[in-house]
N, C-alpha and C positions, 0 to 999 in steps of 0.2 A: 692473441699473442702472435707476434710477427713470424716466429719460426713455424708455427702450425698453419697460419693463414698464407704466408708468403715465404716458404722455406728457402727458395733460391735467393731472394733478396736478403734474407737474414745471413745466409752463408757468405754472400758477397761482402756484407757490411761487417760481419764478425768472423772473418776467415780463419784467424788464428785460434779463437775459442772453438770454432766448429771442428777443428782438428783435434783439440783436446777432448771434446765431447765424443767424437768418433772413437778415439783411443779408449775412452772410458767405457763405452758400450762394448767394445771388443774384449777389453779386460774383464768386465763384469760378467758377460756371457760365458767366457772361458772359465771364470772362477765358479760359476754355478754348475757348469759341466763337472768340474773337479769335485765340488762338494757332494753332488748326488752320487758320483761314482765312488768317492772315498767312503762315505757312510755305508753304502751297500757293501763295499769290500770289507770294512771292519766288522760288520755284523756277520758276514759270511765266514771270516777268518776266526772270530772269537765266539760266535754263537750267543752273544749277550750284548746288552746295551751299555755295559760298563766302558767298553772301548770308545763308544760314541761320546760318553761323558768326558773321558780323558782327552779326546781330540778337541772337543769344544772348549775345554779348559785351557789346552795348549794354545788355542787360537786367541784367547782373551788376554793371557798374561803379557805378551809382548807389547800390547798397546799401552800398558801402564809404564813400561820402561823405555820404550823406543819412540813413541809418538812425539814426546817433547823434544827428543834428539832430532827427529826429522824436521820438526818445526823450526828448531834453532838453526839447523843447517840451511833450511830454505831461506832464511834471512841473511845468510852469509855466502852461500855457494849458489851457482847457477841452478835454478829449479829444473831447467831442461836436462842438464847433466845428471842430476840426482834421479829424475824419473827414468831416464834411459837406462842407466846402470842398474837401477832397482828392477826394471823389467827384464833386462838381460839375465841377471842373477836368478830371478824367480823362474824364468824359463828353463834354465839349466837344472834348478832344483826340482821342478815339476817332472822332468824326465826321469828322475830317480825312482818314481813310483812304478815305472815299468819293470823294475827288478824285483817287485814283491810277488811271490808265488805261493807263500804259505805262512802259517803262524810264526815260524822262526824269523820271518822278515818284518815283524811288527815294529821292530826298532827303526826300520827305514820309514815306516808310515809316521811314527810319532816324531822322529827327527825332522823329516821333510815337512810335516805339518807345522811344526814349531818355526822352522826357518822361513817358510812361506808367510806365516803370520808376522814374523819379524819384518819381512819385506813390505807387507801390507801396512804395518804400523808406521813404517818410515815413509811410505809412499802417500798415504792418505792426507796428512796435513800439508805436504808439499804440493800435491795436486790442488787442494782446496785453496791454498794461498795463491796459486797461479791464476785462479779464475778472475779475480778483480784486476789482475795485471793485464790479462789478455782481452777482457771485455770492457766496453765503454761503461762508465759509471751509471749512465741513465738507463742502461739495459740490464743491470744486475738483477732486477726483479724477474725479468724474462729468462735470464740465464739460470737463475736458481730454480725457476719453474721447470726448465729443461732438465736440470739435475734430478728433480723428483720424477719427471717423466722417464728418464733413463733408468732409475731404480725400479720403477714399475715394469718397464719392458723387460729388463734383465731378470726380475723376479719371476715373471710369467714365462717368457720365451726360454730363458736359460735353464730353469728348472725342468720345464716340460720336455724340451728337446734333449737336454742332458740325460734325463731319465730314459728316453727312447733309445738314444745312442748306447748308453750303458747296458740296456736290456737286450738289444738286438746285436750289437757289435762287440760288446765287452768293455770293461773298465779301461783297458789300455788305450782304446781310441779316445775316450774322454780325456785321459791324461795327456795324450799327444796333442789334442786340440787345445787344451789349456796351455801347454808349453808354447804352441804356435801363436796363441793369442797374445802372449807376453811379447814375443818377438815382433809381431805385426804392430802392436800398440807402440812399442819402442821406436819402430821405424816411422810411424806417423808423428810421434812427438819430436823426433829428430828433424822433421820438416817445419816445425813451428818456429816462427821468428818472435822471440821474446823481447819486448821493449825494456828499456831501463826503468827501474823503479826509484831512482834517486830523487826524483822531483815530487813524488807522491801526488801525481796529477789527479785532480778530481777530489782530493781530500783536504784541500787547503783551508776550508772553512770550518772544519770540525775542531772542537775544543781539544780532543785527544791529539790531533796533529800539531796544534799550536804548542801544547805542552812538550811534545816530543822535540819540536824544532828548538824550543828554548833550552832543553837539556842538552841537545847536541852542541849548541853554541858553547855551552860550558864544558864540553869535552866529556860528557857522561854517556855517550851512546853505547858503549860496550858494557855498561853495567845493567842489571835488571831493573834499576830504579825507573828509567824512562817508561818501560812497559807498565809498571805498576802505577806510576803517576798518570799515564795516559788513560788507563782504565778508570781510575778513581776520579779523574777530571772530565770524563766523558759525559755525554748527555744522559738524561734520565732513561731514554729509550734504549741506549746502548747498555746501560747497567741492568735494566730489566731483562734485556735479551740474554745477557751473560748469566743472570740469575736463573733463567729458564734452562740454559745449557747445563748448569750445575745441579738443579733440583729434579728435573724431569727424569733423568736416568735412574733415580732412586726407585721409582715405581715402574719404569719401563720394562724391567726384567720380569715383572709379574705377568703382564699380558703376553709377553713372548713365550713364557713357559706354558701358559694356559691354553694357547692356541691348539696344540696337539691334544692336550688333556681334554679340553672341551669337545673336540671333534670325535675322539675315540670313545671317551667314557661317558660324557654328559649328554651328547647328542646322538651317540650310536652310529656315527658315520664311517668309522673305520679309517683305513688309509685314504679312501676316496674323500672322506670328510676333511682330512688334513689338507689334501690337495685343493679342495673347494675353498677352504678358509684362506689358504695362502694365495690362491688365485684371486679371491675377493680383495685381499690386501693389495695385490699388484694392480688390480683394476682401479681401486681408489687412488693409488699413487699416480696412475696414468691420467685419471680424470681431473686431479687437482690443478695441473697447469692450465687446463681449459678455463677454469674459474679465476685463476690467479691473474689472468690478463686484465681483469676488471679492477684489480687493486691499484689504488693510487696513493692514498694517505693512511695515516693511523695504523701503520703496519703492526706496531706493538699491541695496540688494542685488538686487532684482528687475531694476532697470535694468542693473546690471553683468553679471548672469547672462545677461540678454537680449542684450547686446552680444557677450558671449563666444559664445553660441549662433549669433548672426547671422554672426559671423566664420567659425565652423565650417561653417555651411551654405553660405556663399559659396565656401569652399575645396572643399566637396563638389560644388558646382555646376560648378566648373571642370573636373571629370573626367567629367561626365555626357554622354550621347549622345542620349537621347530627349527630344524637344521637350515633350511633355505632362508628363513627369516633371520636367523643368526648370521648367515653369510651376507645378507643385505646390510645388516648393521655393521659388519666388518668393513664393507665397502665404504660406508659413511665415516667410520672411525679413521680409516686410512686416508680418505679424502680430506677430512678436517685436519688430521695430524700433519699431512703433507703440506697443506696450505700454511699451517703454523710454522713448520720448518722453513718454508720458503721465506716467510716474513722475518724470522729470527736471523737466518743466514744473511739476508739482504741488509738488515740493519747493521750487523757486525762488519760486513764487507764495506759498507758505505762509511762507517764511522771510524774504523781502525785504519791507520796509515798502512799502505802496502808493505813497507819494510818491517813492520811489526806483526803482520798477519800470520806469518809462519809460526812464530812462537805462540800466538794466541790460539790458532787452530791445533797446534801440537798439544797444548795444555788441555783444551776442551776435548780433543779426541782421546787423549790418555784418560782423562777423568770419566768421560762418558763410557768408554769401553770397559774400564775397570769397575766402575760403580754398577753398571748394568750386569757385568759378570757376577758381582757379589749379590746383586738383587735376584738374578736367576738362581743362584745357588741357594739363597735364603728362601725363595719361593718353592724350590724343590723340596727343601727340608720342611717347610710349613705344610706342604701337602700330605706329609705323614701324619699330621695331627688335625688338620683343618679340611673342611670340604672345599672343593675347587670353586664352587659358586660363591662361597663366603669370601674366599681369598680374592676372587675376581671383583667382588663388590668393594672390598677394601682397597684394591689397586685403583679402581675408578674414583673412589672417594679421595685417594691420595692425589690424583691428578687435579680434581676439582679444588681441593684445599690448597694445592700449590698455586693454582691460578689466582685464587682469592688473596693469598698472602702476597704474591707479586703485584697484584693490583693495588693493594694498600701501600706497599713500598714504593711503587711507581708514582702514586699520588704524592707521597712525601718528597720524592726526588724531583718531581715536576715543580712543586712549590719552592724547593731549594733553587732550581734553575731560574725560576721566575724572579725570586728575590735577588739573586746574584745579578740578573740582567738589569733589574731596576736600579740596583746599587751602582752598577757601572754607568748607566745613563745619567745618574744623579751626580756622581763624583768624577766620572771620566775613567779611562783605563789606567791601570797601575803602571807606573814608569819602571 
C-alpha cells in the first residue's frame, strides 16, 4: 500500500484526502476519550449499568432519523460547509459536560449525548461521500484500507489513552480534549479544496451513472427515482455489496454484545479481558490494510468469502476455553471483517455516481446503525434465556448463511448482466 510504504508520496498525490484522513483521526481519538470518560462518569453518578444502556440507546436513535438527512444534504450543499459546522456545533456541545457535578445533572449528560449523536449521524454520511470526491478513483481501494487502519488506531490508542487521562486527570480533561478535537478537525477541513462533482469523473462507464444521466436529461434529478433506478440498474457486484450492507447488521449486534460477556463471564478475564478483546479487534483492523494492498480483482468474491470465514470463526470461538487463544481469533475476525468492509465500500464508491453517494451512504448508515441497535437489544434480551456461547454460535451461523445467500443471488445477477450484454451485442444499444 502506497501510504504505508511511501507515506510522503501518497500525501503529495492525495493531498486533499490526506487532510480529511487527519481530521478523521483527530475526531475519532477525541470521541474515544469522550466515550471512556462518559461511561465512567455515568457509572459513578448512578451506581448502576442502566444509565450506560440509556446512553448507548440515545447514541443509536439519531442514526435512524438524521443519517438520511445528512446524506441528502451532502448531495445538495457543500460537503465542506456541512462538516465544518457540524464540528463547531459538536465542540460547543461537548463543553456542556464540564457542568456535570452530580446526579442532578444527568439531564445534561443525556441531552448532550443525544445532541452529539445527532451531529455524528449527520456527519458520517457526509464524510464518507466526500472520500471518492477527494481521492482518485484508482486509489479508492488504498483509501478505504486507510479508513480501516484509522478505525483500528483510534480503537486502540483512543480508548487506552482516554482511560489513562480520565483516571489520572479526571473526566473534565477528556471532555475538553474532545471539544478541542472537533475544533481542530474543523480547521483542517476548512483547508480542504473540494473539486466540483458535477461531471462524475471516473464514473462515466458504470451502468448506474448512465441511468442517472438519462433521467437528468428528462428533468427528474430532484426526484428519488434516479437513485432507485441507478441502484436497480447497477452491476451485479454493486447490488451484492448493497445486499451485504443491508443484511450483515442483522447479526452484527450479537457479536458486539458478546465481546464483554465472553471476556468477563465465559473466559474469566474481567475488565482486563474486555480490554484484551477490544485491543485484539483494533489490531486486526490495523493489520487488514497491510493485506488489502494485494487485492486487485474480484472484490465482491473476497468480501463474500471473508464474511463466510468470519462466521466460521465466530462459531469456532463459541467453543473455546482459553482467553489468549480467543483473543487471537478476535484478531483474525477483525482482520477478515475489515478486508470485507474495504471491498464493499470500494465497490459502492466506484459504482455509484458522486452526486448520489450522499443519499446512498445516508441510507446505509441509518439502516446499519438502527438495525445493529435492534440486534444488540435483541441479543441482550436473548441472553436472559440463552447461553452466551449458543447465541455466539447462532450469530456466526447467521454470518455464514448471509454469505451463502448473497453468493447465490450474485450468481443469478451475474447471469442477468451477461445475458443483457449479449443481447446488446446482438441487437445494438436501444435508441
